[in-house]
C-alpha positions as CSV (number, residue, x, y, z in Angstrom):
1,M,-50.8,-26.2,-82.7
2,I,-48.0,-25.9,-80.0
3,V,-47.7,-22.2,-81.4
4,K,-51.2,-21.2,-81.3
5,R,-51.8,-22.3,-78.0
6,Y,-48.6,-20.1,-76.8
7,W,-50.8,-17.5,-78.7
8,I,-54.2,-17.9,-77.1
9,R,-52.3,-18.3,-73.5
10,W,-50.2,-14.7,-74.3
11,S,-53.7,-12.8,-75.7
12,V,-55.0,-14.1,-72.1
13,C,-51.9,-12.8,-70.4
14,L,-51.9,-9.7,-72.2
15,C,-55.3,-8.9,-71.5
16,L,-55.4,-9.9,-67.9
17,M,-52.3,-7.8,-67.6
18,L,-53.9,-4.6,-69.6
19,L,-57.2,-5.0,-67.2
20,A,-54.7,-5.3,-64.3
21,S,-53.2,-2.5,-65.2
22,A,-56.2,-0.2,-66.2
23,A,-57.5,-1.5,-62.6
24,C,-54.7,0.0,-61.0
25,A,-54.2,3.1,-62.8
26,A,-57.9,4.3,-61.6
27,R,-57.5,4.8,-58.3
28,P,-59.5,7.9,-56.2
29,L,-57.7,10.8,-55.5
30,P,-55.5,10.7,-52.4
31,R,-56.5,12.2,-49.3
32,A,-54.9,14.8,-46.8
33,P,-53.6,12.6,-43.9
34,G,-55.9,12.6,-41.6
35,T,-59.2,13.3,-43.3
36,D,-62.2,12.9,-41.5
37,L,-64.4,14.3,-44.4
38,R,-63.8,15.2,-47.9
39,V,-66.6,17.5,-49.7
40,L,-67.3,18.6,-53.0
41,V,-69.8,21.2,-54.7
42,W,-70.0,21.0,-58.0
43,N,-72.6,23.7,-60.3
44,V,-74.1,20.4,-62.5
45,S,-75.5,22.6,-65.3
46,R,-79.2,21.2,-64.6
47,H,-79.8,18.0,-66.9
48,Q,-76.2,17.6,-67.8
49,F,-76.3,15.8,-64.5
50,F,-78.8,12.9,-66.2
51,E,-78.1,13.4,-69.6
52,H,-74.2,13.1,-69.2
53,Q,-74.0,10.8,-66.4
54,K,-71.2,8.5,-67.4
55,G,-68.7,11.3,-67.5
56,Y,-70.4,12.4,-63.7
57,I,-70.0,9.1,-62.4
58,K,-66.4,8.2,-63.9
59,A,-65.4,12.2,-62.1
60,L,-67.5,11.5,-59.0
61,S,-65.5,7.7,-58.8
62,A,-61.9,9.5,-58.7
63,I,-62.9,12.2,-56.4
64,D,-64.6,9.8,-53.6
65,A,-66.3,12.6,-51.4
66,D,-68.1,11.9,-48.4
67,L,-70.7,15.0,-48.9
68,L,-71.6,16.0,-52.1
69,I,-73.4,19.2,-52.8
70,L,-75.0,19.3,-56.6
71,D,-76.3,22.8,-57.3
72,E,-78.4,23.9,-60.2
73,M,-79.8,20.9,-60.3
74,P,-83.3,20.7,-62.5
75,A,-86.4,21.6,-60.2
76,N,-88.7,18.2,-62.4
77,R,-86.1,15.5,-61.0
78,S,-86.2,13.8,-58.2
79,I,-84.9,11.7,-55.0
80,D,-84.9,8.7,-57.1
81,D,-83.4,10.0,-59.9
82,V,-79.9,11.2,-58.4
83,R,-80.1,8.0,-56.2
84,A,-79.7,5.9,-59.7
85,V,-77.1,7.9,-61.0
86,L,-75.2,7.9,-57.7
87,A,-75.6,4.0,-57.3
88,Q,-73.2,3.6,-60.3
89,I,-70.2,5.4,-58.4
90,D,-67.6,2.8,-58.5
91,S,-67.0,2.7,-54.6
92,R,-66.9,-0.2,-51.9
93,R,-67.6,2.0,-49.1
94,Q,-70.6,1.9,-46.9
95,P,-73.4,3.0,-46.0
96,D,-75.3,4.1,-48.9
97,W,-76.0,7.9,-50.0
98,Q,-78.6,9.4,-48.3
99,I,-80.6,12.3,-50.8
100,A,-82.3,15.4,-50.1
101,Y,-83.3,17.4,-52.7
102,G,-83.8,21.2,-52.3
103,S,-87.9,22.5,-53.2
104,S,-86.7,26.5,-53.3
105,G,-86.2,28.1,-56.3
106,H,-87.2,28.0,-60.3
107,N,-85.5,26.1,-62.4
108,Q,-82.3,25.2,-60.3
109,R,-82.2,23.3,-56.8
110,T,-79.4,22.0,-54.7
111,V,-79.1,18.5,-53.9
112,F,-77.2,16.7,-51.0
113,A,-75.8,13.0,-51.2
114,L,-73.9,12.1,-47.7
115,R,-72.5,8.7,-46.4
116,G,-74.5,9.6,-43.6
117,E,-78.1,10.9,-42.4
118,L,-79.8,13.9,-43.8
119,D,-83.3,16.1,-42.6
120,A,-84.3,18.8,-44.3
121,L,-84.2,21.9,-42.2
122,P,-87.6,23.5,-42.7
123,E,-86.2,27.4,-42.2
124,F,-85.3,26.4,-46.4
125,A,-88.5,24.6,-47.4
126,F,-89.4,28.3,-49.4
127,L,-87.3,31.2,-49.1
128,P,-89.2,34.2,-50.5
129,Y,-88.0,37.3,-51.8
130,P,-89.1,39.9,-49.3
131,D,-92.3,41.7,-51.0
132,E,-90.9,45.4,-51.3
133,F,-87.6,44.1,-53.0
134,R,-90.5,42.0,-55.4
135,A,-92.4,45.3,-56.4
136,R,-89.0,47.4,-57.4
137,M,-87.8,44.5,-59.5
138,L,-91.0,44.2,-61.3
139,A,-91.1,47.9,-61.8
140,L,-87.7,47.4,-63.7
141,P,-88.0,48.9,-67.5
142,L,-87.4,45.3,-69.1
143,D,-88.5,44.1,-72.1
144,P,-91.5,41.5,-71.5
145,A,-90.0,38.4,-72.1
146,E,-87.4,39.2,-69.6
147,L,-89.8,40.9,-67.2
148,Q,-91.2,37.2,-67.7
149,R,-88.9,35.5,-66.7
150,M,-87.7,37.2,-63.6
151,Q,-91.4,36.7,-62.3
152,R,-90.9,33.0,-62.6
153,S,-87.6,33.2,-60.9
154,L,-88.9,35.6,-57.8
155,D,-92.3,33.5,-57.8
156,G,-89.7,29.9,-57.7
157,G,-87.7,31.6,-54.0
158,V,-84.3,32.5,-53.3
159,A,-82.3,29.0,-54.9
160,A,-80.8,27.6,-51.7
161,F,-81.4,24.4,-49.4
162,G,-80.5,23.2,-46.0
163,V,-79.9,20.3,-44.6
164,H,-79.1,18.9,-40.5
165,A,-76.8,16.1,-41.2
166,R,-75.3,13.6,-38.7
167,I,-71.8,11.7,-39.3
168,G,-71.3,9.3,-36.3
169,T,-71.7,11.0,-33.8
170,Q,-70.8,14.4,-35.1
171,Q,-73.9,16.5,-36.1
172,L,-73.7,19.1,-39.1
173,L,-75.6,22.1,-40.7
174,L,-75.3,22.0,-44.5
175,V,-76.8,25.2,-47.0
176,G,-76.1,24.8,-50.7
177,V,-76.5,27.9,-53.1
178,D,-77.3,28.8,-56.4
179,L,-77.0,33.0,-56.4
180,E,-78.5,35.0,-59.5
181,C,-75.8,34.9,-62.5
182,C,-74.8,38.2,-64.3
183,G,-74.4,41.6,-64.0
184,D,-72.0,43.9,-65.2
185,S,-71.5,46.2,-62.3
186,D,-71.9,46.8,-59.2
187,D,-75.5,48.8,-59.2
188,A,-76.4,46.0,-61.4
189,W,-79.7,44.5,-60.5
190,E,-78.5,41.0,-60.8
191,E,-76.0,42.1,-57.8
192,Q,-78.9,43.0,-55.9
193,Q,-80.8,40.7,-56.4
194,R,-77.2,38.5,-55.2
195,V,-77.0,40.8,-51.9
196,V,-80.7,40.0,-51.0
197,E,-80.4,36.4,-51.6
198,V,-77.3,35.7,-49.1
199,Q,-79.4,38.2,-46.5
200,Q,-82.2,35.6,-47.3
201,I,-80.4,32.7,-46.8
202,R,-78.2,33.7,-44.4
203,A,-81.0,34.6,-42.1
204,A,-82.3,31.2,-42.8
205,L,-79.1,29.8,-41.3
206,D,-78.8,32.1,-38.4
207,S,-82.5,31.0,-37.5
208,A,-81.6,27.3,-37.6
209,W,-78.6,27.7,-35.9
210,N,-80.3,29.4,-33.5
211,T,-82.1,25.8,-32.6
212,R,-78.9,23.5,-32.6
213,T,-76.0,23.0,-31.6
214,P,-73.9,21.6,-34.4
215,D,-70.5,20.3,-34.7
216,A,-69.6,22.0,-37.8
217,V,-71.5,24.1,-40.1
218,I,-71.5,24.4,-44.5
219,V,-72.3,26.7,-46.8
220,A,-71.0,25.9,-50.5
221,G,-72.3,26.6,-53.8
222,D,-72.0,28.8,-56.7
223,F,-71.9,32.1,-55.8
224,N,-71.4,33.6,-58.8
225,A,-69.6,36.4,-57.8
226,V,-69.1,38.0,-61.0
227,R,-68.3,41.4,-59.0
228,G,-65.7,39.9,-56.8
229,R,-65.7,38.4,-53.6
230,G,-68.0,41.2,-51.9
231,I,-70.9,38.8,-52.3
232,V,-68.8,35.8,-50.6
233,A,-67.7,38.1,-47.5
234,R,-71.2,38.9,-47.0
235,M,-72.5,34.9,-46.6
236,Q,-69.5,34.8,-44.1
237,G,-71.4,36.9,-41.6
238,D,-70.2,39.1,-38.4
239,A,-67.1,40.7,-39.8
240,S,-65.7,41.4,-36.4
241,G,-64.9,37.3,-36.0
242,G,-67.3,36.4,-34.2
243,E,-68.3,32.4,-33.3
244,R,-70.5,32.5,-36.2
245,R,-68.3,33.6,-39.0
246,L,-67.3,31.5,-41.8
247,Q,-63.8,30.9,-43.1
248,V,-63.6,30.4,-47.3
249,V,-61.9,27.6,-48.3
250,E,-58.9,28.7,-50.7
251,A,-58.6,26.6,-53.4
252,S,-56.7,26.2,-56.7
253,H,-56.4,23.6,-59.4
254,A,-53.9,20.6,-59.2
255,N,-50.8,23.2,-60.8
256,G,-50.9,25.4,-57.9
257,R,-51.8,28.8,-60.0
258,D,-55.3,28.7,-61.3
259,T,-58.3,29.3,-58.8
260,W,-61.0,29.8,-61.3
261,T,-64.3,27.4,-61.4
262,W,-66.6,29.1,-64.3
263,D,-64.3,27.9,-67.3
264,G,-65.1,31.6,-69.7
265,R,-63.4,30.2,-72.4
266,G,-65.4,30.7,-75.6
267,T,-67.7,32.9,-73.9
268,P,-67.7,37.3,-73.2
269,F,-66.7,36.7,-69.5
270,P,-63.7,35.2,-68.3
271,S,-62.7,32.2,-66.5
272,R,-62.8,33.1,-62.9
273,P,-63.5,32.1,-59.3
274,L,-67.6,31.8,-58.7
275,D,-68.0,28.3,-56.7
276,F,-67.0,28.3,-52.9
277,I,-67.3,26.6,-50.1
278,L,-67.6,28.2,-46.3
279,H,-67.3,26.7,-42.7
280,N,-67.1,27.7,-39.4
281,D,-64.7,26.4,-36.7
282,G,-66.0,23.2,-36.5
283,L,-63.6,22.0,-39.3
284,R,-60.0,22.4,-40.0
285,Q,-59.3,22.5,-43.3
286,L,-56.0,20.2,-44.5
287,R,-56.5,20.5,-48.2
288,A,-58.7,22.3,-51.3
289,L,-58.6,21.5,-54.9
290,V,-60.1,22.9,-58.0
291,F,-60.9,19.8,-59.3
292,D,-59.8,19.9,-63.3
293,P,-57.9,17.1,-65.2
294,E,-57.3,19.4,-68.0
295,T,-54.6,21.1,-65.6
296,M,-53.5,17.8,-64.2
297,S,-50.0,16.3,-64.9
298,A,-50.2,13.5,-67.0
299,R,-49.2,11.1,-64.5
300,Q,-52.2,12.7,-62.2
301,R,-55.0,11.6,-64.9
302,S,-53.4,8.7,-65.4
303,R,-53.6,7.8,-61.8
304,L,-57.3,8.8,-61.7
305,G,-58.1,7.1,-65.2
306,L,-59.2,10.0,-66.6
307,R,-59.1,12.0,-70.0
308,R,-57.5,15.5,-70.1
309,E,-60.9,17.1,-71.4
310,A,-62.9,14.5,-69.4
311,L,-65.2,17.8,-67.6
312,I,-65.5,19.7,-70.4
313,P,-68.6,18.5,-71.7
314,L,-69.8,17.8,-68.8
315,S,-70.0,21.4,-67.1
316,A,-68.6,25.2,-67.8
317,H,-67.9,24.9,-63.6
318,R,-65.4,23.0,-62.1
319,P,-66.1,21.0,-59.0
320,V,-64.2,22.5,-55.1
321,I,-63.0,19.6,-52.9
322,A,-62.2,20.2,-49.7
323,D,-60.9,17.6,-46.8
324,F,-61.6,18.6,-43.2
325,A,-60.7,17.2,-39.8
326,W,-63.1,17.8,-36.9
327,R,-62.0,20.0,-34.5
């Protein structure tokens, strides 16, 4: 009888120790000293965000960002759908998430989630493609199915969204983008479409900027920069370094070597950096990371409570994280 009680007591203690150990192991990603704002941008591969929500919640809990910019969200979901997922994030911080769901783009939208206040910018309610460009694209010698796909894409407008945000006393303009994919040459129609998309997005941003005095500006998303960072440079704006020139966050994996955000393994396309965060002088970058447990050390993964392959089933893209301080 004494032996039995001993084993019961020992088993209970062991379970408590294991639970305590697991709780200690699953700690959020440490922030850079002096961080005022942690930003995440992630191409979540449309319905994958909802179909694999447990995996996303575990990753987002480990990242513990203040601002989520989720691009390539499906067009047929809602703010309530996103709120139901984010409500599961393991965080004791308040206030609750405020969410804005993009309205421009055929089948991929940007969603903002912020622990602060959000208002959609009317300049981004619908971003049309210029008529001349539409006519030129629809005159391309494409097969009927491809032409129909292009028609739907053009009718849906440019896949970008903008909000006016407030965090305490700070005001921000936030823009999320998901540019056209693919294109294997500088004169490919896909690259031409990306150029037009950036022109429309930047014009809408500047229009919003003209009537507001934000403390900071952020543009982030999937730039599909398959031809290099020229398309990102276009989004940066005035090359002479004017006050509205945006800076690019330089992020790498935890191993300090890799910079890719698109995992091209098993595809005809190489792994490369496609996802970026840009910001103006209102913010000072403290630290940036392409978040991927696969390129972390075993100790780092253990601390976050994530498996090595945790993000692989979720999306071919890896999230980019930046810790900022207000200037």
